[in-house]
N, C-alpha and C positions, 0 to 999 in steps of 0.2 A: 504493500500500500504506500509506504513512505508518506510524503506530506500531502498527497492528494486526498487521503482519508477514504478512498474508495478502492476496492479490489478490482483491478483491471484484468478482465478475462476475455477469451475469444467470444464468449456469449455476450458480454457487455458490448464489445465492438460491433458484433452483428446487430444487436438491438439498436445501437446508435445509428448505424447505417440504415436500418429499416425505417427509423423515424425521420431521418433528415435527408438521406440519399438512397431512397429505396431501389433505384436501378442498380446499386452495387451490393445490395444485401444478400443476393444469392450466391456470391462468390465465396470460395474457401477462405477462411480466416485462420492464421496461425502466427505464433510469436516469431518475430524476426530478430529483435535485440532489445536489451535494456540498457539505455544510455544514462548519462548523468542527470539530465533534466526530463527525458521522455522515454516512454516505451514505444517500440516500433512493431506494429502488427501488419504482416503481409496480407494483402487482399487480392486473391487471384494470383496471376503470374506477374502483373506489371505495376501494381499499386501497393501503397502502404498507408496505414493510419498511424499518425504520431499522436500519442496520448501523454499529456504532461503528468508526471508523478512526483515532481519535486516541488519546491516552493512556488509561490505565485509568480515569481520572476519568469518562470517558463511560459506562462500564458502570454505575456507581452512579446516574448521572443518568437513564439509561433505566429502571432498576428503580424509581426514585422516581416517574417519570412513570406507569409501569404501576400503581403502588400507589395514587396519589392523584388523578390527573387524571380518571379515569372518574367519580368522585364529584362533581367540580366542574363538568364539562363541560355537563350538562343545564341548568344555570342561567345559562350564558353566552350572550349574544345574538349573538356572532360565532362563526363556525365555528372549531373547534380540532381537532387531530389526536388523536382519542380512541383510546387503546390498546385493542386487541381480543384479542391473543394474545401470549404471551411465548415466546421461543425461548431455550432453555438452551444453555450452552457444550457443545461436542461435539468429537470428533476432527476433524471437517471444518472447524469454526470455533470456536476456544476462548474465545469471549466471548458474553455474552447479546445478544439482539436482540429487537425487538418488531414486531408487526404493528399498524398504526394505520389509522384512516380517512384518506383522501386529502383535503386541503383545496385546492380550486382557487383561483387568483389569482396575481398577480405581486408579488414583493417590492417594498416601497415605496422601497428604495434604487435600484431600476431603473425603476419606474413610480410616481412620486410622486402623491399625491392632487391633484386639480384642483378638487374640490368641497369647499372648506374647511369650510363650516358643517356639511355632511353628515358629513364625516370627523370633525370635532370631536364631533358628537353621537354618532357610532358609538363612538369611543374612550371618551368619557365614560360612555356606557351600559355598555360592556364592563367598565371599571374599577369602576364602581359595583356591578356584579353580582359581580365577583371579590373585591373588598375587603370580605369579611365575616369575622367572627372565626373563627380556626382552632382546632382542638382542641389540647390540651396536647402531644400527641405529633407534631404537624406538624413538618416539617423546619425546622431553623435554618440560617442562613447568615451568615457573617462580615459584620458591618456593617449587616445588614438590620434589626436591632432598634433602630436609631437611632444606632448608633455610627459615624457618618460619619468621625470622626477616625481610626478604625482604618485607613482607606485613605490617610492623609496621606503616607506614604512612597511609595506607588504614584503618587499624584497628582503629587508633586514630581518623580518620575522621568519621568513622561510629559510634564509641562510642560517640563522641561529638554530632553528629546529633541525635542519638537515645536518648541521655540524654536530649537534647534540646526539643525534641518532647514529652518528658515525658514517654518514653517507658522503660527507665532504672532508677530504684530508687536508686541504689547504684553503681555508676560507678567505685568506687575504688575496690569493690569486683570483678567486671568484669575484670578490669585491672589486678588484682592479678592473675587471672586464666591465662590470656595471658602472663604475664611476667614470670610466672613459666614455661610455655610451651617454651617460647623463650630461657630460660636459660637451658633447658634440653639438654643433649648431642645430637649431630647431628646423623642422620642415617649413619651407616658405612657399611651396608650390600649391596648386589647387588641391582641394580635398578629393582624394581618389577613393573609389569603392574598394572595400576590404572584406575579406572573409573574417579576419580578426580572431580566429581560433584554429589556426592550422597546426595541428599536432598529429602524431602518427595514428591515433584512433579515429581521426576525421578524414584521413586519406585512404582510399581503397586501392588495392593492388590486384593485378591479374597478369599472368605470364611474365612476372618479374619486373613490371613497371606500374605506374599509376594509371588507373582506369576511371576513377571518380573521386569526387570530394563531397562530403556530407556535412550536415549540421551547420547551417548558416544562421543560427539564432543570434550570434553576436555580430552579424554583418552590420557595417557602418561605413562612414566615410572619414578619411583622415590621412595619416602618414603611412606611406607604403612600407616603411621599416617594420611595422608590426607584422606584416605578412612575409617579408623577406627573411625574417627570423627562421622561417621554415626550412631554409636551405641547410641549416645546421641540424635541425630536428629530424628532417626526413631523408636527407641525401647522404650517401657515403662519401668518403674523401675522394678527391681527384675528379670531381664532377663540376667544378666551378665554371670552366670554360663552356661546357655544354649548356649549363643553366643560363649563363649570361648571353650566349649566342641566341637562345630561344627567347629570353626575356626582352632583348632589344638593347637600346642604348644603356650603357653601363650606369648603374646607380652611383650617385656621387659618394665620395668617401664619408661625408657626414652621415648620410643615410645608412651606409653599411655599418658605421659605428653604432648608430642607434639600434639597428637590427640585431647586433650582437647583444645589446642590453636586453631587448625583448627575448632573445633566444636563451640567455642565461636565466632569466626569470622563469620562462616556461620549462626549462630543463629542471630547475629546482622543484617546481610544482609537480612535474611528472615523477621525479624521484620520490618525493614524499608520498604521492598517491600510490606509487608502486610499492613502496615499503609498507604502507598501511595494508595493502592487499596481502603481502607476504605474511604479515603478522596478524591478519584477521581483523583489523580495525574497520569500522564502518566506512563505506565509500572507497575502500581500497581496490585497486586494479593492478595485480602483479605484472601484467604485460606492459604497463607504462614505464616500469623502472629501467629495463635494459636500454631502450633507445634514448631515454633521458640522460642516463649516465654516460652513454657514448657521446652525446652532444656536448655535455658539460666538459668531458675530457678533451674534446677537440678545441673547444673555446679557450680553455685554460692553457692548453699546450702551446698555443700560439700567442698567448698574452693579450687576447682581445682582438687579434686580427686573424682572418682565415687565409 
């Protein structure tokens, strides 16, 4: 149940479809995945229902995806879960939910890429297509407009916790990467569309490379450095040239410095979540740990530069 207060079952999903989208009610319904904010229930072969089961924050994220992602999806070279229908709160389930397209593939935290150059090209092409100027009314998000320093308190807390758990051997080296990123010049370009939550569990793989990107709940407009952090989180060493060739004009040095700050923060978060899973703490996901540790190791090894 988690925070939704309602047990989400295949029967509930079928009843909601019957009430609000009866043309879909006769299709097979089965559990697809349980994510951080939502449960995903497959509907037939090509659709899925996303049901919020975390805090009310998830409701707003679903509505944001429904409002904005359909307009962006046609220009993206990797498959994404395109919202098709909106489900409104009802007596049966007091929260919104959406019907999206189903994106096949395996999360990269479980099945990492093995074809590095192909994966780098796929990721670079995806971000090049996504990172286009957003309209004035596009969603904002804290820190995504270039204000990396706004996350300083959270970074310090995560670094202290990771060090206490024995996950970080040299906290000073990690802090140096962060401080260099915070001191970099802020983004002065137009606000660009961002996925804003690109980590291994939100990138899908098939045949050794990326085939899809999921969970656009944090999508917003701002500094591309937030998404460029994914190059450390998702790609193996030796793929920089392939990524930047696909991404297009090289990102300026200040943006890459800020991206390293985003990357080190996301790596710490992934390590803590992974460690929680190993030790049975609530919310833990063991598969998040290994890619996060690898990313942090790469960042620290080069002293904040890749």
